[in-house]
C-alpha positions in Angstrom: 0.5 -18.8 9.4 0.0 -21.5 12.1 -1.9 -19.2 14.5 -3.2 -15.6 14.8 -1.6 -15.4 18.3 0.0 -11.9 18.6 -1.8 -10.6 15.5 -4.1 -7.7 15.2 -7.3 -8.1 13.2 -10.0 -5.8 11.7 -13.3 -7.4 11.1 -16.3 -5.7 9.4 -19.8 -6.7 10.1 -18.5 -7.9 13.4 -21.3 -7.3 15.9 -23.3 -10.5 15.0 -23.2 -13.6 12.9 -20.1 -14.7 11.2 -18.2 -11.5 12.0 -18.6 -12.3 15.7 -17.6 -15.9 15.2 -14.3 -14.8 13.5 -13.6 -12.5 16.5 -14.3 -15.4 18.9 -11.9 -17.6 17.0 -9.2 -14.9 17.1 -9.7 -14.5 20.8 -9.3 -18.2 21.5 -6.0 -18.3 19.5 -4.5 -15.4 21.5 -4.8 -12.5 19.1 -3.1 -9.4 20.4 -6.1 -7.1 19.6 -9.2 -6.9 17.4 -10.9 -4.0 15.8 -14.7 -4.5 15.3 -16.6 -2.4 12.7 -20.3 -2.5 12.5 -23.2 -0.1 12.1 -25.3 -1.7 14.9 -24.0 0.1 18.0 -26.0 -1.9 20.5 -24.9 -5.3 19.3 -21.4 -4.1 18.7 -21.0 -3.0 22.4 -22.3 -6.4 23.5 -19.8 -8.3 21.4 -17.0 -6.0 22.5 -17.8 -6.5 26.1 -17.9 -10.3 25.7 -14.4 -10.3 24.1 -13.0 -7.9 26.7 -14.2 -10.2 29.4 -11.8 -12.8 28.0 -8.9 -10.4 28.4 -8.7 -9.3 24.8 -7.9 -5.8 23.7 -10.9 -4.6 21.6 -11.5 -1.4 19.6 -15.1 -1.1 18.7 -16.0 1.4 16.1 -19.5 2.2 14.8 -18.9 2.5 11.0 -21.3 2.8 8.1 -19.1 1.1 5.4 -21.5 2.4 2.8 -19.9 5.8 3.3 -16.4 6.3 2.0 -15.8 9.2 4.3 -16.8 7.1 7.3 -14.3 4.4 6.3 -11.5 6.9 6.0 -12.2 8.4 9.3 -12.4 5.1 11.1 -9.3 3.8 9.5 -7.4 7.0 10.5 -8.5 6.5 14.1 -7.6 2.8 14.1 -4.1 3.5 12.9 -3.5 5.7 15.9 -4.8 3.1 18.4 -3.8 -0.3 17.0 -1.8 0.5 14.0 -2.1 -1.4 10.7 -4.0 -4.7 11.1 -2.2 -8.0 10.3 -5.5 -9.5 9.2 -8.4 -7.8 7.5 -11.7 -9.6 7.1 -14.1 -7.8 4.9 -17.3 -9.6 6.1 -20.0 -6.9 6.0 -22.7 -7.4 3.4 -26.4 -7.0 2.6 -28.9 -8.7 0.3 -32.0 -7.4 -1.5 -34.0 -10.3 -2.9 -36.4 -9.0 -5.6 -36.6 -8.6 -9.3 -34.3 -5.9 -10.7 -37.1 -3.5 -11.6 -38.4 -3.6 -8.0 -35.2 -2.3 -6.6 -35.1 1.3 -5.3 -32.2 3.0 -7.0 -30.8 4.6 -3.8 -32.0 2.3 -1.0 -31.3 -1.0 -2.9 -29.0 -0.6 -5.8 -26.6 2.1 -4.5 -26.6 0.7 -1.0 -25.9 -2.9 -2.1 -23.0 -1.8 -4.4 -21.6 0.5 -1.8 -21.4 -2.2 0.9 -20.7 -5.3 -1.0 -18.5 -4.0 -3.9 -17.0 -0.7 -3.0 -16.5 -1.0 0.8 -14.0 -3.9 0.6 -11.9 -1.9 -1.9 -11.9 1.3 0.1 -11.1 -0.5 3.4 -8.3 -2.5 1.8 -6.9 0.6 0.1 -6.7 2.3 3.5 -4.3 -0.3 4.9 -2.6 -1.8 1.9 0.4 0.6 1.6 1.5 -0.2 5.2 0.7 -3.9 4.9 2.9 -4.0 1.8 5.7 -2.0 3.3 6.2 -4.1 6.4 7.6 -7.4 5.2 8.5 -8.6 8.7 5.0 -9.9 9.4 2.7 -12.4 7.6 -0.5 -10.6 6.6 -3.9 -11.6 5.2 -6.9 -10.0 3.5 -10.1 -12.1 3.5 -12.9 -10.9 1.2 -16.3 -12.6 1.8 -17.9 -12.7 -1.6 -20.5 -15.3 -2.7 -21.3 -18.2 -5.0 -23.7 -15.6 -6.5 -20.6 -14.1 -8.1 -20.2 -17.3 -10.1 -23.8 -18.3 -11.0 -26.6 -15.9 -11.9 -29.9 -16.2 -10.1 -33.3 -14.5 -10.4 -34.2 -12.1 -7.6 -30.6 -11.5 -6.9 -29.5 -9.4 -9.9 -28.0 -6.5 -7.9 -26.6 -8.8 -5.3 -25.0 -10.9 -8.0 -23.6 -7.7 -9.6 -22.0 -6.6 -6.3 -20.5 -9.9 -5.6 -19.2 -10.4 -9.1 -17.4 -7.1 -8.6 -16.0 -8.3 -5.2 -14.7 -11.6 -6.6 -13.1 -10.0 -9.7 -11.4 -7.3 -7.7 -10.3 -9.6 -4.8 -8.8 -12.3 -7.1 -7.1 -9.6 -9.2 -5.6 -8.1 -6.1 -4.2 -11.5 -5.2 -2.5 -11.7 -8.6 -1.2 -8.2 -8.4 0.4 -8.8 -5.0 2.1 -12.0 -6.2 3.3 -10.4 -9.4 4.8 -7.4 -7.5 6.6 -9.8 -5.1 4.7 -9.2 -1.9 4.7 -12.8 -0.8 4.0 -11.9 2.9 0.5 -10.6 2.1 -2.0 -13.0 0.7 -5.6 -12.5 -0.3 -8.4 -15.1 0.1 -11.6 -14.8 -1.8 -14.5 -16.7 -0.3 -17.6 -17.7 -2.4 -20.2 -19.6 -0.3 -23.8 -20.5 -1.1 -26.6 -19.8 1.4 -25.6 -19.6 5.1 -28.0 -19.8 8.0 -27.2 -16.4 9.5 -30.6 -14.9 9.1 -29.5 -12.9 6.1 -31.0 -15.4 3.8 -34.2 -16.4 5.6 -36.6 -18.3 3.4 -33.9 -19.2 0.8 -34.4 -22.8 -0.3 -31.6 -25.3 -0.2 -30.6 -26.6 -3.7 -29.8 -30.1 -4.9 -26.9 -31.5 -2.9 -26.4 -28.0 -1.6 -27.8 -27.6 2.0 -27.9 -24.2 3.7 -24.6 -24.2 5.7 -24.2 -23.4 9.3 -22.2 -20.2 10.1 -19.7 -22.1 12.3 -18.9 -24.6 9.5 -18.2 -21.8 7.0 -16.2 -19.7 9.5 -14.0 -22.7 10.4 -13.3 -23.4 6.7 -12.5 -19.8 6.0 -10.2 -19.6 9.1 -8.2 -22.6 8.0 -7.9 -21.4 4.4 -6.9 -17.9 5.5 -4.0 -19.2 7.7 -2.8 -21.5 5.0 -2.6 -18.6 2.6 -5.1 -20.0 0.1 -6.3 -17.8 -2.7 -9.9 -19.0 -3.1 -12.5 -21.0 -1.1 -15.7 -22.0 -2.8 -18.4 -23.8 -0.6 -19.8 -26.3 -1.1 -18.3 -28.6 -3.8 -21.5 -28.4 -5.9 -20.6 -24.8 -6.9 -17.6 -26.2 -8.7 -19.9 -28.6 -10.5 -22.3 -25.8 -11.6 -19.4 -23.8 -12.9 -18.1 -26.7 -14.9 -21.5 -27.3 -16.4 -21.9 -23.6 -17.1 -18.7 -23.7 -19.2 -19.5 -26.9 -21.0 -23.3 -26.7 -21.7 -25.1 -24.4 -24.1 -26.9 -21.6 -22.3 -30.4 -23.0 -22.7 -29.4 -26.4 -21.5 -27.5 -25.0 -18.5 -30.5 -22.9 -17.6 -32.7 -26.0 -17.7 -30.4 -27.9 -15.4 -30.0 -24.9 -13.0 -33.8 -24.4 -12.9 -35.3 -27.9 -13.0 -32.5 -30.2 -11.6 -30.5 -28.1 -9.1 -33.3 -25.7 -8.2 -31.1 -22.7 -8.3 -33.4 -20.4 -10.1 -36.3 -20.7 -7.6 -34.1 -20.8 -4.5 -35.1 -17.1 -3.7 -38.8 -17.5 -4.3 -39.7 -17.4 -0.5 -36.8 -15.1 0.6 -37.7 -12.8 3.5 -35.6 -9.7 3.7 -34.0 -8.9 7.1 -34.8 -5.4 8.4 
């Protein structure tokens, strides 16, 4: 896929941050239409207006992706207006940075799992049958997971659980589509470390692992998506940590992660975004 020109996209968490950046990239490349999903109606309207001013067809839907019924209703509406998207970017996510026993079961645990783990599955399931059936168009699904799905971290237990789920499902879906012969539809699983979107305010950079800019990550994801890659891990130090995790005894790896790389104290000063 050399360009998204003429394609239709669905982006979740699209009102601000990286979701908005993906939409802007699509507009610059000449996408036919973009559907924006977000729970923040005010910012969603602003972003939609900016994109429409560029001549782009935009469908803006206020959707609480924590609710399966809301996903189903929005998807049904979208199918009648734009049809099945060529590109789905599951970008919406939340973080609760605290010890596990400090999490509220409903507001923290259920909400995190609903948005980070279940929503990407439910959204993809809404559109997959039609995406599979139409072999005339190259299609993509991009699932934004996290490096926290590969390395455990204190004060991120529920977040890690949600992203481990996302990564496992997303990569398995990639394999299932390939095994079933659906070569026109490719799945990209993205596992970045901390990104300066405001979502991880106060998180400390780790050894050789700076907090990345949103534009840098979006540009890398965009290229990987178009190339049909199956996995993108950012930055390279995550590969190193995973290699050490597989090679070293647990206690020795914990010592390196804590005292050398600084992973286990990276959330000490985290400030949760309201």
